[in-house]
N, C-alpha and C positions, 0 to 999 in steps of 0.2 A: 138732638143725638142717634135718637134708635131708628127714626129716619134716615138720616147719612150712613149708619152703620147698614141698613140695608141695602143701599145704593150702590154700597161698595160689595157686598158679595152679589148684589145683582148684576155687577160688570164686571166681578171677578168672572162667574159663572158664566157670563157671554163668550168672554175671551176666552176659554179654555172650552166653549162648543165650538169657535168658530176656528181655533187652533184645532181641533180633534178633524174638525170637516175636512180641514187643509191639508194635515196629513194623509186621511184617505183618502181622496183625491189625486193627491201623488201617490202613494203606494198603488192605484189601480190603474194612472197615469203608466206608473213603472211598470207593470206586471203587462200592461197590453202593446208597451216597446219591447219588451224581453219575450214574448211568446208570437210565434210568426206560424201562420198556415205552409203548408207544405206538400202540394200535389206529387206525391211518386208516383211515376210511370216504367213499367217493365214491359218491353215488347222483343221483337227479335226481327231477326237482319231485317225485316219487309218491311218494318214498323209497325208490324201487328202485336195487339197484346197479349202476353202470356199468361195463361191462369194458372193459379196455387202459388204461384213464385213465393220466395220466401225472400223478407228484407232481414239485417242485421244491420243495426247503427249501430257505431263507435263513435263516444266523442273524443275530443285530441285535446288531451290535458295541459297546463301549462308547462307541462315537462316535457310536452310534443310528444308522450305515449297514447296509446287506445283505450278507452275503458269502455267496456262493454254498455250498451245505455237501453236499446230496447229491439227486441225482436219480433215479427208480425208476419202474415199472408196477406198476401193481394190476392183476394178471391177471383178477382174481375180484371186482374193487370196493371188496377191503379189503386190507389187510396190516399184521401188528405189525412196529413198528421200535423199535430202538432209539437214545434220544438224549438226549446230556448234558441235563445243568441248564443253564439259559437261555431267553431268547427268541428267538422262532422266527414267519415267517411262511413260511406253507406253501401254495403254488400248486396249482391243478389245473385241468387242461383233459381235455376226451375231444372224441373224435370217431368218428366211423362210417363205416370206409373206403369200403362203396357209395355213401354221397352224396356228392355235386358242393359240397357246403358244409360250412360248418365246423357241426355239430349243437349243441354245447352252447357258451356262453358259458365265460369264463374265472374261476374264481372263487379266495378266498383267504381265511386267517383266520388271525388273529396267535392263539400260543400260547407261555405262558408254563411251561414244563417245571420241573416241583420234585417230580414225583409220576406214578406209574402213571394213564393217562388215556385214554381215548377220541374220538378228533376226527372230526366227520362235516363233510364239505365238501359242500355240494347243489349243482347245477349244474344249470339251467334251460337250455329251449329258445332257442337262438340266429340272427340272422338274421347277416348278415354284408355288411359296407361295406367294397368294394374301391377303390381310390384309386387312379389312373390321372394321367403327364403332371410339369408344374412350374409352381411360382407364378413370377408374372411381374408386374410390378411399374412402371410409367412410369418414376418415378424411378430405378433402376437398369439400370444396365446387362450386368446378368447375373440367372440364373435364382434365386431365391432357396433358404436351407436351410431342411430341414422342421426342427424342433425337436421338437415334438412333437404329436401327434393327442390330446384329451381327450373324453371325453362326460360333460359337468359332472353331469347330470341322475343319473349312477349314481352318485354319491359318498353318498346316502344311501341308499338302497335295502342293503339286508340280506335274504337269504332263511333261513332257518333259523337264522341268525347266520355267514353267507358273504356276503362281502362281492365287488361284481365290478367285474373289472378296468376300471380308465374311462382308462389311458394307454397309449399304443401309438407308437409309430414308433422310428425308429433313434438319437431322440433321450432314448430310454429303455432303453439298452443297458446298464445296470445289473443289468437286469433279463432275464438269456436263457432265456426260454422258449421259444425257438425259432418264433417270431412271423412272417408273412412282412411287411416294413416296410411294406407298402401293405394290410391286411388288420386290420379294425377288426371285431371280433366284439360283438356288442350281442345285449340280451334280443329278446325275439321280443313282439309285440303288447306293448312297453311304449314311450310315447312319449319319444326322444330326439334329440337334436343333436347335431353332432358338429363342435369347433369342432380348428384348426390354429393353430399359433404357428411366424412361417415370420420367419427373417433373412435379411434386403438389406445390400449395401454398394453405397455409391453414393459420386461425388464423385471429387479426385484423390486426397484425402486417405483415400478407402475407408473412411469412416466406417459405423458400423456402424449400422441402425433395423431393428424389430421390426414384426410386423405379423398381425393376426389374424382369422382368415376363418372365417364360421358354415358350415361344406362344404354342411348340410344346410338353410340359410333360415331354415325355421322347423321343429319339431318334428316327426319321422314317425316313424309304427310300422309296424315290417316284419311279414309272415306268419314262421312257421320255415321255416327252408332257403333262406330268401326272398336275393337277392344285388341289392342297390343298389352301380351304377357312379357313380362322380366325378369329373368330370375337372377335374385341380385351373387347369388353364388358365383356362375357362369361367367358374369363381366368382372367381380374382384377378383378370381384363381386366376382369368384370363389374364388381370395384368400384374397379379402377383410371380404367375408362373416368365413373364420378361423382366422381373423385379431380382426374381433368384437366378436365372439366369446373365443377368449385369453382375449381380453381386459375385458369382461362379467365377466371372472373366474376371472379376475388381483380384480376387481370389489367386488365380493362376496367376494373375500380371504381379500380384504382391508376393510369390512363389518366386517367381524367374527374377526381377530386382533384388530379394533375397539372395538367391542364389551368385548374381553376378556380384553381391557384399561378400562372396566368401561363407554364406550356410549350406548344408549338406541336406536338403530338404525332400529327401526319399518318402519319407513315411507321411509326410501332408501329401506329396504326389501321387501315393497311390488313392488316395484318398477318394480323389479327383473322379474316376471313373463310376465310382460307389452312387455321389453324386450327382455324374448326368445320367445316370441309371434312376437314382430316386424323382428328375424331373423330368424326363420321355414316360417313368410311370403316372405320374402328376398329370401330364398331355393326354394320357390315352384313358387313364378317368375321368377328365374333364368332358371328354368328348362323350363318354358311354354317361355322361350325366351324374358320375359315382363323387361326389363333393364333398364328401366326409376321407374317403378313400386319397384323393388328389390332394387335397388340406392336409393329410398326415403327411405326405409324401414331400409335400414341397415342406413343409415345417421341420421335418427332419433334414431336408439338405439345408435352408437357413440357417437352422442349430449347429450342422456339422460345419457350416461355409463358415461361421463365427468363432468357431473353436480354429478354425485354419488361421484366421486372422488374429486372435489373439493371441497364439502360440507363437506366431513368426514373430510379434509384436515383442510378446517375455524373452523372445531369443535377443532380440535386439536389446532390450535392458539387462539382460545377463551377460549378452557381449561386453556391455560399455561398464559393469561391476564386477566381472569375473578376471578382466584381462589383467589388472593390476597386480593379485594376486598369482596368476600364473606366471607372470612376469616375474615376482618374487621366488615361484617354486622354481625357475630357471637360472636365476642368479643363486639360489642355494646349489641347485646342481651344479653347478659351475665350479663352483668355489667347492664345494668337497670333490672334484674331479681333480680340479687341479692339487689341493692338499694331500690328494691319493697319490697322486702320479711320482709328486716333486716333494720330497723331503726338505729343502730350501725356499725360504720364502721368496724368493726374488723370482724363482720359478715358479714355483708354486701358481703367483700370483699372473704373471705369462700365462700359463699354462690356464688358467680359469676365465683369464678374460678374454683369452682365444676362442674358447669353448662359449663363453658366455654371446660372443658378436656372432657364432655359427647357429648355435639355439635358438639367439631369437631373429636369427634371418629367416631361418626356417619356418619359426611361428607366425612371420610377419607373411610367409609365403603361404601358410597353413590353417593359420586358424579361421573357423567357421568368423561372418561378418567382422572381419581385420577393417576393412574398407568402411563401413558405418562409425569408426572409429575415430577419434583427432589425433591424426597420427603426432603434433607438436606436443600432445600434452604425452602420447603414449611414450613418445622418446625418450621426455624430460622422467618419467615414473620410470622407466627403462634403465638410467645412469642411477640417478639415487636409490632404485631398489638394488643394484649390484652394488655402489658403495658402502649400502647400510650392512648389507648382508658377510662382505669380507672384513669391514669393520667388528662388525659381531664376532666375525669367527676368528681372526685374527689378533686385533688390538688385546685379547687378555693375554695375550704370552709378553705382551711388553710394558705390561700396568708390572709397578713395583708391591709384591704383597706384602702384607701387613702382618699383624701376630698369628703366630700361629698358621695352622693346614687351612688357606682358603678354600671355600667350593669350586674356585673357578681355578685353581693350579689341581684338584683331585679330577675337575673334567679332563682337562686337557691332558692330563697323565693318562685317563683311562682312554682316551680320544688318541691318544698316539700310539699306545698298544694296538688298539683295535686297527688302526691305519696300517700298520707294520704287521698283524694277522694276515691283514687280507693281501697287502704285497707280497707277502712271502709266501702264499699258496695265489702265485697268479691266474692260473689255469682256472681253477676249480672257483673262485671269486671271479672272474671274467665269466664263464660259463655259467653260475647262478643269478648273474647282474643281467644277461642274456633272455635268462628263463626269463626272470620277470619282468622285463621289461615286455616280452611277446607276451605275457598274462597281462601286464599293465593295458597294453595296447590292444588284445584282443578286448577285455572290458570296456573300454573307450569306444573302440568300434564295433561291436559287435552285440551288446548287450542296451537296454537301458531298460529303466522304471519310470515309470512316471505316470500322473492324475491324467485321467481322461473322463469326457462325459459321453452321454449318450444311451441309446435308448435298448435294455435292454430286454429280451424275449426268451422267457423259457417255455419248453410245452414238455406238456404231457399228456397220457390217458385220463380223461376226464371220468370225476367221480359220481358221485352223490347232487353235483353240481349241476343246476337247471340250464337248460340254452339260452344264454345272454352275455349280458354284460354284471360282473360285480365290481363293486369300486369302495374301496377303503385305503385309507392310509398304515402305513409302519408302523409300529409303535417300539423296536427294538430300542430307542434312545430315551423313550420314559422312563424315569424312575417313581412314580405316584403316579399313575394314570394307566391302562388297559388298555384304550385308546384315544386317537387325536380325530376331533371331529373333523365331516366332510362338510361342505358347504350345500345348504339346501340351491343358494340360487344359481349350480349347477345345470339343474333341470332347464334351465332362460338360457343358460349359456352357452348348453351345448345341444340347443334345439330343442331336447330327449321328450317333450311332449309333444313334438311333431313329426317325432321319428318311433315312437311307441304307446300304446293308449296304455298300458303296464307297468307301471314303476314301482317301485317300494323302496323305504329309508328306514332302516332299523333304528330306533329310537335307545339310546343306552344314557345311560345316570352314571357321571363321573364319581370317580372314588373320594366319600367325605372322612372325615373324622366323625361327626356329628351325622345322625340318622339323619334322612330326609324327611320321614315325617315318624310319626307317632301314630299305630293305632288302637283304638280300643273295641272292646264290644258296648256296645252303650246298656245292654242289660246285663251285662257282669264286671266285675271289676278286672277281668284280664286286657294285661295290653300289650303291645309287641312295639319295638324298633324296626321300622324297615330303611336297609339301608341300601339297597337296590332296584330298580324297576326297569322295566324293558318296554317297549312298544315297538304297533309296526303302522304306517299309513298307507297300508292297503291290506286288507284281508285277505287277497290271494299271494301273498310273499310267498314262496315254496317252502321257505322252513316251517312254515304254518305246518305242512303236515308231518315232521318228526316231532312236532309241539302237541298235535291231537292229539299222537300216540300213546299220552300222558297225560291227558287231561279227562276230567270228570267232567260234566255240564260245557258249555261255552268257552270261546274267548270274547273278551271284552270288548262290545261293537260300540260303546258311545260315551259320552260326557255321564260321570257318577257311576261306571262301572270296574270291577276289579278282578282278577283273579287271583286267588293266592295258592301255597304250598299245603301239602297233608300236613307238614310240620308247625305251618304256620295256622293255618285251620285248625288246629289241634290247640295251640298257645292260646289261639283267641274263642275257642269255642265256638266254631259258626259254621255251617253248613252250606248248600250251594243255596242263593235267596236269599242267604242271610246279611244282616246290616254290622257294618262298622263305620264309626267314624275315625278320620284323621281330622289330629288336632290341631296340626300350627295352621292348616288351609281352612278348617273348620266344615267340611266337607262330608257328607254323609255317601258311600261308597256302597252298590247293592254286588254280593259275590255271583258272580255267575259260572265260574271252573275253578277247581280243584285240581293244582298240579301236582303227578309224583315228584315226590324230591329228587329224584333220579333225572328231572328233566335238567338239570344245572350241569349237565354232561354232555348236553347235545351240540355239538362240535357245526359251526355255522361257517355261511361262504368265506368270511375273513380270515378263517383259520385259527377262530379262538371258541372258547363253548359261552353259550349264553350269560354264564354267570356272571354279571356285574363285579367290579370290584368295591374294596371300602377300605380305608386308611388305619391302621391300628399303632395305636402309642406302646412302645414295648419299654417298660420301666423296669430299674434292675441293674445292679452293674454299676461302671462307673458313670455312663450318659443315657441318655435318655433318648430311643429314636424311634423312626416311623417307619414300620413298612406295609408296603401295599398287598391285600392278601383278597380271596377270594370271600363273596357273602356267603355266608351260612342259607342252605335253603329256608328258612322262616325267617329269613332277613328279604328276599326276593320276591317281588309283585309283578303284576303283566298288567298294565291299565291301556285304555284305549288313546289312540294320539291326538284326541282332546284335550286329554288330563294331564299331557306330557308336559304341560308347565308348572303344573302343580309340583312336579317331583325333578324339574330342569333338565331334562331328558336335552338330550342333542344326536344328530346324524352320526351313526358311527358304520353306516355298512349301507349301498346302494346296489339295488337289484334294479337291472333294466331289462325286459322282457322282449329281444329281435331276433326272429327267428329267419332271416336272410345272414345266410353267413358274410358272406363278402360286408357287409354292414356292419356288423358285428367287429369283426376286425377291423376295419376303418375306424369307423367312431370311439374302439379301447385302443387303436393306437392317439386319436385326437387327447382322448383325454389323459392317456400318461407321458402324454407328450411336453401338456404344462407344466410337468416336474413336481406337480402337488399329490400327487394321486399311485395307491399302486391299482392296475387293472388287472382283472381277468377275463378273457374270453374265452368261452365255451362256445362250441360251433362242431358239428359231424363227430363228436365222439372224443374229442380233444380238447385240451384246458391250454391256454395261454399266458403266461402270467407274464403282463408291461410295465416297465417302469421307466422312468429317464432319470438316471444318476449319478453320481461321480462313481468312478470305478476305477483299479490299479490295472495303467496296462504294460506290463509284464514283456518286453523283448529278447530275443536271444538267449531263448530255456536252455538250448540243446550246443551254443555257447558257453554257457555257463557249466555246464557238464566239461566242457573239455578243456577250462580254465580250470574247474577240480580237479582234472589228472595232471594235468600242470603243474599245479602247485604240491599234489602229493610227489610227483617225477624231484620236487625242489627239496622234499623232506627226505624222501628216499637217498638221494643225493648226499645230505646233509649227514643223516644218519649214518651211511660208508665209514664217513670221517670220523666215525664216537672214538674211537682207538686212540686213531691219531693224534686228538683232541683231548684226551685224555692224559696221554702223557703232556702236551702241553699247561692242562689246568694242573699236574701235579708240578711241574716248574714254577706255575704263576704260585702256588700255593708257600711253594718253598722259600719265596722270598716275601713272604706274609702275607701275600693276598687271602684272604678270606672268599665262601662263595657269594655271596653279594658282591665283594668288589668281583668276583671270576664272570658272575652273570651280568655286571654291569659293561662288562668288556663285550663280551657276547654281543650286547644288546647293542651296545654303542656301531657294531660290525654291521649286524641286521641294518641300523637303520641307515648306516652310511651307504649300503646297497641301495634298501629302500630308496633314498632319496635322488640317488644316480640311475637307479631304472623306472623312479617312478618321475622324473621328467622326461627322460630318454623314450619313457612307454609311451607317456601323453603325446610325444612328437610322434611316437609310431601311429597311435591310435587316429590321430587327424590327419597323418596323410593316408590311411583309408579313405577317409572320405575323398580326399582328393583324386587318390587313385580310380576310386568308385565312379566319380565324375567323368573321369577322362574315358575311362574303357565302359562307361555307360552302362555299370552293374548297379542294381538296388540294394540295399543294405537298408531293410526298414528297422531302422530305430530313430528316437529322438536323439538330435547332436546335445552329445553334452560339455556344457561350453557354461555352464553355470557356476557361482561360487561351492555351492555343495559338493557338485561334482569332481571338480578342481579338491576339494577336502577330500574325496571319496578316493578318488585316484591317488593319496601319498598312503590314506589308511589301507588301501588295497595293495602295495608295493611293501610296506613297510609290516603289515603284518603276514604278506605272502615270507617275506625276509625271516619273520621272527618265529613264524611255525616251521619254517626251515630249518633255523635254529637249534628247534625244544633238545636235541638230544644231546646237542652239546652242553646246553643247557642244566640238561639230567644230570651229564658227566659230571660237574665240575662239583656237583653233591654227592655222586658218589664216589669218585677218587679224594675226597677231602676227609679227613678224620674230623669226627664230631668236637671232637677236643681242641681241632683249631677254628671250628665256626665264631670264638669269638678271643680276641687276645689276650694273652694274661700277662704277668711281671710271673720271670722264673724263680724271683727269689723276695717273697716279702717280708721284711725282719717288722718282729715284733715289738722292740722300740723304736727311740730314736738314732741311737749311735750310730748302727749300720745301714749301709747303702741300700736302696731296691736295685737289683739286676734284673735286666734286658737282655734277653738273646733277639739281638738284630736278626732276622731271617732275610739275606739275601744273599745272591749266588754271586764269588768273585773269586778269581785267579789269582795266585800273586803278583803276576805282573800287573793287575789293573789296582792293585790297592793304592800305591802313589795318586792315580788318578780320581781316585774317591775319595783321599785323604784333601786334595785339594778341594775337589768339587765339595768336599762340604763345610770346609775352611772359608770357602767363598758365601756360599749359604748362610751359615751362621753369622759372618761377620754382616750382611744383611738384614738378619732378624732381628727386627728390635726385642731390647730386652735382655739381649747377651753382653756381656761382660767379661774381662781378662780370661779373652778366648788364647789359647796358645796350644801350642805343637810341641811336645816332648818328646824324647829319643825316643827310637824304636819306631812303632804305631801306632802311637798316645795320642789323642786332645783333649783338654782340659776348657772350661768354661764353666762360669757361672751364667745364672737367668733367672729373672724374675719375669714376675707377671704383676700387674696391677701395682705397683711402685707409690705408696704413699697415699692411698685409697685402703677402706676397710676391705678384707678379706686379701691384702696381699699375701704373693708368697713367693719364694726365691729356692732356688737349689746349688750344691758345686756338684760338678757333673765330670764324667770319664767315661770317656768312648774306648775302650782295650780292642789293641786288632790284633789279632795272633795267631798259627799256625796251631791244626789241633788235628793227630793221625792228618797229615796229608793236604786238610781243608782247612781254608781260611775263617774265624770266626770274629763276628764280630759282636761285643760284650759294651751295653748302657750300663752304667751305674751311677744313680742321681739319691744324692745326699740333702734331701727336700728339707725346709724350715716355714715357718709362717703357720698359717691357718690352711686344713685340707690339704696336707701333705701328699693323700693319698691323689687326690684329682691331679695335682699338680705332677706327680710322678709321672702318670700316665700323660699329660701335656709333655712334659719333654720327651718322653720315648714315643709318642705321636710324630712331633717334629721330625727326629733323627730317621725316623720311619718313613716317612714323608720323604725326605730328600734323600735318604738312598733309592726311595722307587724312583723318584726324578731320574736319580744317576743312572741307573739303570736301564732308564726306557729313553735316555738320551734326550730329555726335557730341559 
């Protein structure tokens, strides 16, 4: 048994050993099969080995991407290496150290490794192209990002199987061939052209667009060892000039097309010469290699062109949206003209329809952009508007009146009286309407107020500002911060580091409710809350000179150093050289200087003091509020730029030292045109403040003064009629109208004149545009075709008429006794036995009494609630009147209208015997009904 077990174990061991040997041999065979010897040679065009050539081996992955595998140097022009089975791309480059330029092109070959083989890469003589500068495009407010430089003509060239590298730049970063990003090696004595692809960002949404530039223009051929330098600004700005000119041509075409559609665009045409001047100045600057100046001019030009195109597009949109309202205005004007001229309804409708057709015809001739509107839709709206307006004004007269005095009846009565007043004074009313028409027409044609965008430049004598550029952001709209941070990336964005070796950011803390840090003296119990901190990235910042005047010791120059104010040093009980600990960060700081407390009053070049802000919670009162305040001297520290992160400091202001005056102005304009910053350019003793922003563009100020005089003239004419109107007010008061009624009548007169003059004046204003085009006159105003301007037209006309009527409105109060301000019963009984008595204030002759009685009887029959109406002998009318019959709070009365002659004057007395609930209210309701009937009879409605 034991022998059998031993045999079994021995057999198992032998089997396992054999298996291991087989596996080992298999692995060795596999390894031997997957690794192959590759002899790599790098030779020149004559086949001679190139010493110290560098080889870069990339393996092609399963995803068809390149993965860096190995780099090696061929000291003698060849070397044998071992590579696993697979696909590779092998690059080779070589250069002689004694020559100033690259001597050979960069070549590469693809290799599939599946056996031992030899690979020869041939490098021919090269020339080099060096790229400098930045790509600038007028449509973008920042420089472009280079994606790739390519040499398309090299794609098809092979030298003994070696391909030539044809793509360069940072965008080809997956090939780490240790080539300078601005170097493009090309074959000598072969025609090539270089293309670059550049990405730009533009617009508020920062959309990305791509452009390609042919850097060489036409194919070029360079000799071996030759170097060509290309400036990107020259190429990109040359193309940008062409594009801006094309954009200007399109803008001019847009203007011409809009003028054919009826728009008056002198305001935009007047900007064309200025834009052309900007382009010409850009061309001159480009020839002089003043690239920032060239770009600034082109950028300003393209922004102006975009504003023109945007303005024209807005005019088309406004023309479509405003035409309907203007048609309604014309319909209202026509209807009121007809109702004012004629009393009979048929004649007034005919007159209004005729005037409406005339006005709409003139409107179609004169309205800017009329050709851009859908004519069928416009005609439909014209018909609908006229029918609707006419119905609104005329139909109320045909509606059956409800119980009591309706608002429509009251308005109709007042409008009728106002219309009659205007007709009675035909000449004065006509002259007033003409005056208002001229005012409205002048307002439309000669003035404009609009929002525009542009580069605003103001200048003055420089104070203590140093020569160079100051960049910051305005803080007008910030409630809880003293500044708005600027971007540190602007140094690279505007290539400031290439144009100046000296620039400095002022770093500052944002205002907060809680302290930035808590400082303590490790040797005493004193501690201090720090709310504000500042730092400077360059110790040569010009404002340092002002700070040093108030400093004992020195300012911090490295991490771990801090400067305190005298008050802070006193609280912490430290001196220069002392140590303090910042609790939040745990950092120990050395005090290098102590500042006079007055340093906080130093005004920096961004027009703010050096004092940071803090937020303070104000309690007490009904609500808690937060306010922005200056830090106290004890709460402010100065630290080094290295420690800015501890206090979360942000860039608040940038100073750039540039002594070339032209470059100062050009770069300042370029930065300002981004729209993000306010820029101060200080040169030759002057300071220029630049900002691209929106502003109110007010045109026709002189015309506004003339229009004000015209309005005053209307007032003078109306003032001259005060005494005549006082007599009229007396009559109106005599028939029972109180001052509010009379004022309403005068207001209706003004409204009627305003609507008539507004509609006709608008037509006059539009005709100015047309006549200006015919006579080739230039009125530099923005066309008033928007909905807002149409409403403003009505307001101007109405306000002018009302202002002119103010003297008459005043007279209605002057001549009316105060006791008539509110109508009261002439006799109010103490009990229920006797009737209430009201004297109805109506002026009537004996010959008119019968007419008045017949009118009163007819209206009472039509009034709901009137019962047992009868006329008794002489001039007496009796009836009963019930309100709310069958409901809670109902009331009724027995009423008697007595008409008699006293001292040669006809008197009308109403006697009301009320019953039910709230008899006083009922008595006044009856009196109001009879009074309304008398007013309507008197006014002829």
